[in-house]
C-alpha positions as CSV (number, residue, x, y, z in Angstrom):
1,D,23.4,-3.2,20.2
2,K,25.6,-2.5,17.5
3,F,25.3,1.1,18.3
4,A,25.7,0.6,21.7
5,A,29.3,0.1,22.2
6,P,30.3,3.9,20.1
7,V,27.6,5.7,21.7
8,T,29.1,4.3,25.5
9,G,32.4,5.1,24.4
10,W,31.4,8.7,23.1
11,A,29.5,9.1,26.9
12,A,32.8,8.1,28.4
13,G,34.3,10.1,26.8
14,V,32.5,13.1,28.1
15,T,32.2,12.1,30.9
16,N,36.5,12.4,31.1
17,L,36.9,15.4,29.5
18,T,33.9,16.9,32.0
19,H,36.2,15.9,35.1
20,A,39.4,17.0,33.3
21,S,38.3,20.7,32.1
22,R,35.2,21.2,34.6
23,Q,35.2,24.7,36.2
24,Q,32.3,26.4,38.0
25,G,30.5,28.8,36.0
26,A,32.2,28.3,32.6
27,C,30.8,28.0,29.5
28,Q,31.7,27.9,26.2
29,T,30.0,27.6,23.0
30,F,31.0,25.1,20.4
31,R,30.1,23.5,16.0
32,T,30.7,20.4,15.1
33,T,32.8,20.0,11.9
34,G,30.4,17.5,9.9
35,S,28.6,17.7,7.2
36,R,25.9,18.7,9.3
37,P,26.6,21.1,12.3
38,L,25.0,21.1,15.6
39,Q,23.3,23.9,16.5
40,A,25.2,26.1,18.8
41,G,25.4,25.3,22.6
42,C,26.2,26.0,25.2
43,L,28.2,23.7,27.7
44,P,28.2,24.6,31.2
45,D,31.3,24.0,33.4
46,Y,33.7,23.6,30.2
47,Q,36.6,26.5,30.0
48,F,39.1,24.4,28.2
49,M,39.2,21.8,26.0
50,T,36.8,22.5,23.0
51,E,38.2,20.7,20.4
52,P,38.3,17.5,21.9
53,I,34.6,18.4,23.1
54,A,32.9,19.5,19.7
55,A,34.6,15.6,18.3
56,I,32.8,14.2,20.7
57,A,29.6,16.1,19.9
58,S,30.5,14.9,15.9
59,M,30.9,11.8,16.7
60,L,27.5,11.3,18.9
61,Q,26.3,13.7,16.0
62,S,27.0,11.0,13.5
63,F,25.6,8.0,15.4
64,V,22.1,10.4,15.7
65,D,22.3,10.9,11.8
66,A,22.5,8.0,10.9
67,L,19.4,6.6,12.8
68,A,16.6,6.2,10.1
69,G,14.1,7.3,12.7
70,P,13.5,9.9,15.3
71,A,16.4,9.6,18.1
72,I,17.3,11.8,20.8
73,V,20.9,11.9,23.3
74,T,19.9,13.1,26.4
75,G,22.1,13.1,30.1
76,K,20.7,11.7,33.3
77,D,18.8,15.2,34.2
78,L,17.2,14.7,30.5
79,R,19.5,18.1,28.9
80,V,19.9,17.3,25.2
81,L,22.9,16.3,24.0
82,G,21.9,15.8,20.6
83,F,19.6,14.5,18.0
84,N,19.0,14.6,14.2
85,A,17.1,16.0,11.8
86,A,13.6,13.4,12.2
87,A,13.8,14.0,15.7
88,L,13.5,18.1,14.8
89,E,10.9,17.9,12.6
90,I,8.6,16.4,15.3
91,A,10.0,19.0,18.2
92,P,11.1,21.6,16.3
93,N,11.6,23.2,20.1
94,L,14.7,20.8,20.8
95,R,17.8,22.7,22.1
96,L,21.4,21.2,22.7
97,T,21.3,21.3,26.8
98,G,18.4,22.1,27.1
99,G,15.4,20.1,28.6
100,L,13.5,17.6,27.1
101,A,10.4,18.8,28.0
102,L,11.3,22.0,26.2
103,G,11.3,19.9,23.0
104,F,8.2,17.7,24.4
105,R,4.9,18.4,25.6
106,A,3.9,14.8,26.3
107,P,4.0,13.8,29.9
108,E,4.2,10.3,28.7
109,I,6.9,10.7,27.5
110,L,8.8,12.8,29.9
111,Q,7.6,10.1,32.4
112,A,9.2,7.6,30.9
113,A,12.1,9.3,30.8
114,R,12.3,10.2,34.2
115,D,12.1,5.8,35.1
116,V,15.2,4.8,33.0
117,A,17.0,7.9,34.6
118,S,16.3,7.0,37.7
119,G,17.1,2.9,37.1
120,A,14.2,1.1,35.3
121,A,14.9,-0.8,32.6
122,A,14.6,0.2,29.2
123,E,10.6,1.9,28.4
124,Q,8.6,1.5,25.7
125,I,5.2,3.6,24.9
126,I,2.7,4.1,22.2
127,W,3.0,8.2,22.1
128,N,-0.5,10.1,20.1
129,E,0.9,13.4,18.1
130,S,-1.8,16.2,19.0
131,P,-3.7,17.1,16.2
132,P,-3.2,18.4,13.6
133,A,-0.7,16.1,12.9
134,A,-2.1,13.2,15.3
135,R,0.4,10.3,14.6
136,M,1.7,7.9,16.5
137,F,5.0,7.1,18.0
138,D,6.7,3.9,18.7
139,V,8.8,6.1,21.5
140,R,11.3,3.6,23.4
141,I,13.9,5.0,25.8
142,A,17.2,3.1,26.5
143,P,19.7,3.5,29.2
144,L,23.0,4.0,28.3
145,P,25.4,3.4,30.9
146,A,28.6,5.5,30.9
147,G,31.0,4.3,34.3
148,E,29.4,6.7,37.1
149,D,27.3,8.2,34.5
150,L,23.6,7.7,32.8
151,R,22.8,8.8,29.4
152,L,20.0,8.0,27.4
153,L,18.7,6.8,24.2
154,L,15.3,7.9,22.8
155,T,13.8,6.6,19.0
156,M,10.8,6.8,17.6
157,R,8.8,4.8,15.0
158,D,6.2,6.4,13.6
159,M,3.3,3.4,13.7
160,S,0.8,6.0,11.7
161,E,0.6,4.5,8.4
162,S,0.2,1.1,10.2
163,R,-2.2,2.2,11.8
164,R,-4.0,3.3,8.7
165,V,-4.1,0.2,7.0
166,E,-5.2,-1.8,10.3
167,R,-7.7,0.3,9.9
168,M,-9.0,0.0,6.2
169,R,-8.3,-4.0,7.3
170,A,-10.5,-3.4,9.8
171,D,-12.9,-1.0,7.8
172,F,-13.3,-3.8,5.2
173,I,-13.8,-6.5,7.4
174,A,-16.9,-5.1,8.6
175,N,-18.3,-3.6,5.7
176,A,-17.8,-7.2,3.4
177,S,-19.2,-9.2,6.6
178,H,-22.6,-6.6,5.8
179,E,-22.6,-6.9,2.1
180,L,-21.9,-10.6,2.6
181,R,-24.9,-12.0,5.1
182,T,-27.7,-10.1,3.0
183,P,-27.2,-12.8,-0.2
184,L,-25.9,-15.7,1.7
185,A,-29.0,-15.3,3.9
186,S,-31.2,-15.3,1.2
187,M,-29.6,-18.6,-0.7
188,L,-30.2,-20.7,2.4
189,G,-33.8,-19.1,2.4
190,F,-34.2,-20.5,-0.6
191,I,-32.1,-23.9,-0.1
192,E,-34.8,-24.5,2.6
193,T,-37.1,-24.3,1.0
194,L,-36.3,-25.8,-2.3
195,E,-35.6,-28.9,0.1
196,G,-39.3,-27.7,2.2
197,P,-42.6,-26.9,0.7
198,A,-41.3,-26.1,-3.3
199,R,-39.4,-30.0,-3.4
200,N,-41.5,-30.8,-6.5
201,D,-42.9,-26.9,-7.3
202,E,-41.3,-26.8,-10.8
203,K,-42.0,-23.3,-11.7
204,A,-40.6,-22.1,-7.8
205,R,-37.4,-23.9,-8.5
206,T,-36.8,-22.4,-11.5
207,R,-37.2,-19.0,-9.9
208,F,-35.4,-19.7,-7.1
209,L,-32.6,-20.8,-8.6
210,G,-32.5,-17.6,-10.6
211,V,-33.0,-15.3,-7.7
212,M,-29.8,-17.9,-6.2
213,A,-27.2,-17.2,-9.0
214,E,-27.8,-13.5,-8.8
215,Q,-27.1,-13.7,-4.9
216,G,-23.8,-15.6,-5.9
217,K,-22.9,-13.1,-8.8
218,R,-23.3,-10.3,-5.9
219,M,-20.8,-12.2,-3.4
220,A,-18.8,-12.7,-6.3
221,R,-18.0,-9.1,-7.2
222,L,-18.0,-8.4,-3.8
223,I,-14.6,-11.0,-2.8
224,D,-13.3,-9.6,-6.9
């Protein structure tokens, strides 16, 4: 929520500049003057006011750079308007004013973006990256209304580590359950024997109690 106002303001500014300086077929390249310049981009239909456009683009770049995870802003037509270094690491083919499809060969992400661009509410999906990286991301695509126009904010959270930890936990529980089952069954069997046929058998009781003690120590080692 705290980022919604500045991004909406940025989008509205781009809209105003578009209507004020649009000329059919014109194309102007620019670079921002921030700490990390944007890749030189081509803004269709712009002939004049390149300095204000660059200033607004710099504001956008500062916004996406402030986000910890991968972040991409697109127009309603899914053309990329800005992205941070984390997004470029995942999708090295991202280009300013290029289509989102150039950066992501992921039908589920593109379909979710199209749905949001068509008026749907924010969408959240799980995307599994192709090998060899094979990471798993929680992807959220949210609309950023700006007057008559619409911008999309795509953010990603790497869930690979949490998935690995969850898998290790599940494996441990399964292994521990298997390892505990044998000594526990053995102890229960000895207890049942001592309560029944071997109740008055001193020799058997001594032998069984020794085995039960060993099985108890085995379970203790598994827990430790």
